[in-house]
N, C-alpha and C positions, 0 to 999 in steps of 0.2 A: 564268329568274332576273330579278328586278326590276332596273330601271335605277336610277342614282343619283337621277334626277328623281322616279321613282315612289316610291322609299324616302323622299325628303324630303316628298313629298306625303302619304304614309301617316303620317309622324310628325306633320305639321301637322294632319291630320284627327283623329288620336288625341288631340292636345292640345286641340282644339276640343271633342271629346267629354268629355274630363276636366274642362274648364272648366264645361261644362253640368251634369255630375254634381255638381260642387262648388257651383255656384250654386243647385242644387235644394235644398240644405240650408237650412232656415229654423228659426225659433224654435219652430215647431209640429212639427218632426221629432222622432221618438222617438230614444232613445239607440241602439237597434238600427239604425234607418234611417241615423243619422249614421255609425255604425261601418261599416255595409255600403258607404255612399257613399265614405267615406274609404279603405277597402280597395280599392275599385274605382279610385279616383283614383291610389293608390299603384301599383297594377298597371299602369294606363295609363302612368304616368310611367316605370316600369321598361321597358315596351314601347317607349316613345319613345327611351330611352337605348340600348336594343339596336338599334333601327332606325337611329338616327343613327350608331352605331358601325359597323354594316354598311355604311352609305353612305360613311363615311370610309374604311373598309378597301377598299371597291370602287374608290373614287376613287384611292387610293394604288396599288392593283394595276394599274389601267388606265394610270396615268402611268408606272409601272415597265415595263409591257409595251411601251408606246410607245417609251420610251427604249431598251429592249433591241432592239426591232425596227429602230429607226433606226440603232443602232450596228452591228447585224449586216449590214444592207443596205449600209452604207458600207464595212465591212471586206470583205464578199464581192466588191464591185466592184473592190477593189484586188488581189485574188488572181488567179492564173492557173492553168490546169489543169496546166501543166507543173511546178507546185510541189506538186501533190497526189500522195500515194502511189497507185500502181495506175493512173495515167492517163498516156498517152503525150503527148509535147510537141506542142502545137498542135492537139490534138483539139477543144478547146472554143472556138477563136478564129476558126472559119470565119465569115466575114461581119462580123467586128467584134471589139471588145475584151471582150465579155461572156463569163463563164465558165459552166461547166455548172451549178454550184450556184445561181448567180443565175437561170439559165434554169429550173432545177427549182423554185425557189420561185415563179417566175412561173407555172409549171404548177399548183402547189398553189393559188395565189391565184385562178387561173382555174377552179378546181374541176374540173380534168381536161379542160376545153374548149380544145383547141389553137387553135381559131378566134379565141379571145379573147386570144391571146398575140401578141406582135410577131413579124414574120418572122425577125428575128435570133434571138430566143429559141427559136422552133421549130427553126431550123436547128441551133443548138448542141445542143439536147436530142436531136434525131434522130441527129446524128453521134456523140454520146457513147453513146447506147443501142446503136447498131449496132456499136460497137467492142468491146463486152464480152460475156462469156458469162453466161447467166442463172443465178440461184440459185433452185432450185425449192422449197427447204425454207423455208416462210414461212407466215404466216397467210393464209388463202385465203377464197374466197366460200362454202365449205361452212358450214353453220349455226353450229356451236359455235365455229368459228375466225373468225367475223366475218360470215357470210352473213345472220345475223338482222338486220343493219343495212341490207340491201338492201330497199327499201320495198315493202310491200303496203299496210298502214295502220300508220304509226308516228309517234311524235313527230318533228317536223322539227327540233328543237333540243334538245341535251342539254348542260347546263352544270353542272359540278361544281367547287367551290372548296375548295382545301386549307385556307383560313383558317377554314372552318366546322367543321373537325375539331379536337377538342381536349379540354380547353382548354389543355394545358400549353405548346404552341408558339404560342398566340395572343398577340398584343400586349396589354398591360394586365392580364394575369392574374398573372404572376410578375415578378421583376426580370429585365430584358432587357438583354443586352449584344451588340451587333453589331460584329464585327471583320472587317477585310478579309483577314487572314491567320489561319492556324490554329496558330501557335506556342503552346507551353504558357504559361499565365498564372497563376503562383503569387500568392497574396495572404495576408497575415498575419491572424491572429485573436487576440483577447484575451478571456478570461473573468475579470474581476476582481470578480465579484459577491459572492464570499465574503469579500472583504477590507474592512476599515474602519479608521478612525483610533482611537486610544486616548487615555485621560486623560493629561494632562501635569502634572507636579509642578513648582512654581516652582523655578527654578534648576537643574533636573535636565538632564543631558546627554542629547540624543536618541540612541536606540539606532541603531546602524549595523552590524547583523550580516547584512544581506541577507535577513532572514526575511520582509520585506514587499515584496520585489522583484516586479515585474510579470512574469508568465509568458506568453510568446507561443506561439501555435501557427501552423500553416501548412496551407493547402488550395490546391488547384490546379484550374484549368479547362483541359481539353485540347480536342481537336476530333476526334470520332469520325465516320468517314465511313460512309454507307450508300447502296446503289444498288438499282435495280429490275431490273437486267440489261437487255439489249437485247430489244426486242419488234419482230419483223419484221411488215411489212405488205406484202401483194402489190399489184402495180400494178392487178390486176383488182378487188381490193376497193376501192382508192382511187378507181378509175374509176366503179364501179357503185353505191357507197353514196351516199346523200343527205348523209351526214355528212362534214364536212371532217376526214378520218380523222387527220391529223397532229395537229390541234388537240385533237380529242376524246380520243384516246389519251393525249396529253400531260396533259390534265386528270385522267384516271383515274390516271396514274402519280403525279401530284401528291397524290392521295388516299392512294396507297400510302406515299409519303414521310411524309404526315401521320400515318398509322397508326403507323409505326415510331417517329416522333419522339415522339408522345404516350405510347406504351408505354414507351419507354426513359426518358423524363423522369418517368414515374410510378413504375415498378417496376424500373428499371435496377439492376444489381447493384453498380455502382461499380468492378468489376474489368474493365478493358479495355472499359468502357462507362460511360455517364453514371451518376451516383449518384442514382437516382430519388427523388422527394420522399417517397414512402412509405417507401422503404428508409432514407433519411437521417433521417426524423423520430424524435423521442424518444417514449417511452411516456408517455401522459397519463392513461389510465384503462383498467382491465381490467374488462370487463363480467361480470356474474354468470352469464349464460346463454351457451349455444353459438350459438343461432340467433335471438337477440332482444336488443334494447337498450331502455333506458328513457330518459325525458326527464331523470330525475335523473342518469343516467350521461352524457348529453350535456352537462348543466350542469357536471358534474365535469370532463369533457374541456375545456370552454371555460376553466374556472378553473385548470386545470393549467398553462396558459400564463400567464406573469407578466403583470400588468396593463400593464407597460411596452410590451408588444408588441400590446396589444389595441385600439389607437386609430388604426392606419394605414388608408389607403383600400383596401388589398388584403387586409384581415383578413377571414376567413370560414371556412366549412366546405367540405369536399370529400368526395364519396362517389359511388358508382355509382347508377344509377337504381333498382335493386332495393332498395338500402338506403334510398333516399329514400321508396319506397313503404312500406316497413316503418315508417318514422318517421311518415308521414302516417296510418297505420292505428292509431296509439296512441290509446287512449281512457281517460277517467276512469271512476270507479266508477259513474257514471250512464249510461255508454255514449256520452258526447260526445267528439268528436275533439278531442284536446288542442291540436294545432297550430292548428286553425282555430276553436277555441272553440265547437265544435258546429255550425259553419256549413259544410256540405259543398257549398254552391252557389257559394261564392266562388272556386273553382278552387284551383290550387296557390299557396300563399303565396309572396310574393317574397323573404321572409327567414325565417331560422330563429332564433328568440330574438333578433330584431332584427339578425341578422348575415346578410350575403349568403352564398349557397352556390352551388357549382358542381358540375355532374354530370360525372364522369369515369369512363367505363365500362371503363377499364383497371384500376380498383381492383376488389378482390374483393368478392363478396357474402357475406352472413352464413353462418357455418360455424365449426367448431372452430378456435380459435387464429388468427383472421384479423384483419388490420388493415383495418377496414371504414370508418373515418371519420377525417378529418384536421380539425384546427382550428389556426389561427394566422395569422401575417403572411406571406402567400405572396410578398411582395416580397423576403423574405430568401432565397428559392430563386432562384438566378441561372441563367438560361438563356443560354448563350453560343452565338450563331449566327455561323457563318463565311459572310459574304455572304448571298445568298439561295439557296433551293433551285434547282437547275438541271434543266430539261427540254430535252433535245437531240434533234434529228432529223438524220439523215445519209443520204445517198444516194450510194453508190459501188459498186465492183464486187462487194463482198461482199453487198450488199443488192439490187443491180439485178436486175430492172427495178422493184422496189419500193423501200422505204426502211425504216430502223430508227428507233425512238424509245426513249429511256431517261431515267431520272431519277437525280439524285445530290444528296446533302445532307450537310452537316457541322455537328455541334453537340455541346454538352456541357451538363451540368447539375449543380449542387452546392448543398446547403443551407449557406449561409454561417454561420448561427448556429443550432445544433441546438435551442436553447432557444425559438426563435421558432415552431416548428411541432411539434405533438404528435399522436399517433394514439390512437384507441380500438381496443383489441383484444378480441375475444370470448374467452370461457372456453376453456381447452384441451380440456375434455371435460365 
């Protein structure tokens, strides 16, 4: 995975290339050359924006990880083994005030090399291990249970980021609300678009019968919890693998949390679960075919959303990759690709009808009666996050001599204004 410095350098290089492409345009350039150069510059600028966003997210993630690590280390030094369930008084204080969890983390940081640990940490760890009975039911060094990570010839580093999965949980895509607690959050809604004022006659008394009173509605954001269950790791696997197994598995569990978050925020039922953006969206256009859509129908979908919602920074389309491919293949009567105006060498366009689009593979593909495309102001879909996703590692008598890793997340989602996002659905049959 690229570092922040490498991402910034990549963005700078792309900007330099974009400037060169733009400077190459002259009065002698043909209209086709100008169009091709301008499309290439637009594509480069989009790439720069994505690269800078990745660098910003990576920086924030590293800062949050450092804060969490510092906090955990401080708290763990304050604890004593005699306060932990399943540990007898005084077992971890041989040789000093260090507890076994602090010693275990020292063991992990030393990548299983006790010679790189302090004498106090080695003493505490050995005394704790000798006092407990082993748990044999765990992931082991056999191939499918983890042995494939014991090297013959393998990558020496594996990095997986939850933020790359999405887009529904990613910052900047929807409306985002981060809270420290998970209490219910009701909020009022008003749809007064059907009402207007009327003509007034001189000297007439204004009507006061309540017929024009504002009607309020109510929606609510909750906090639904999801977990990965415990994943056991044997001491042998932690010792023999070149991977820092606690960190590596933690990142994989982060991906699992990302998958469930994106799926629920996309197609969640709204019953004891988030109300997914597809589920909550209103009907914008019904396609004439079961397994195809046309550009006219895409235009109809766009204009089914009132123009009051079409000017925000998060306005755009959303579909899965298979639907995107179907749209890219649409041609005119002369066989030219409509989206790219016949130019198939320019790559995937950065916008659809001048609007940004996002790929969400938790949306369905073309088929009978399926909601295959969204359009609207995604900022009106509120994603409520309760703190940050948690990845926890624990080592006690239930997991000894290995350790356990698990992930936990709480969130909810709701479309605040159903007029803001509409879907295109295919024909029923």
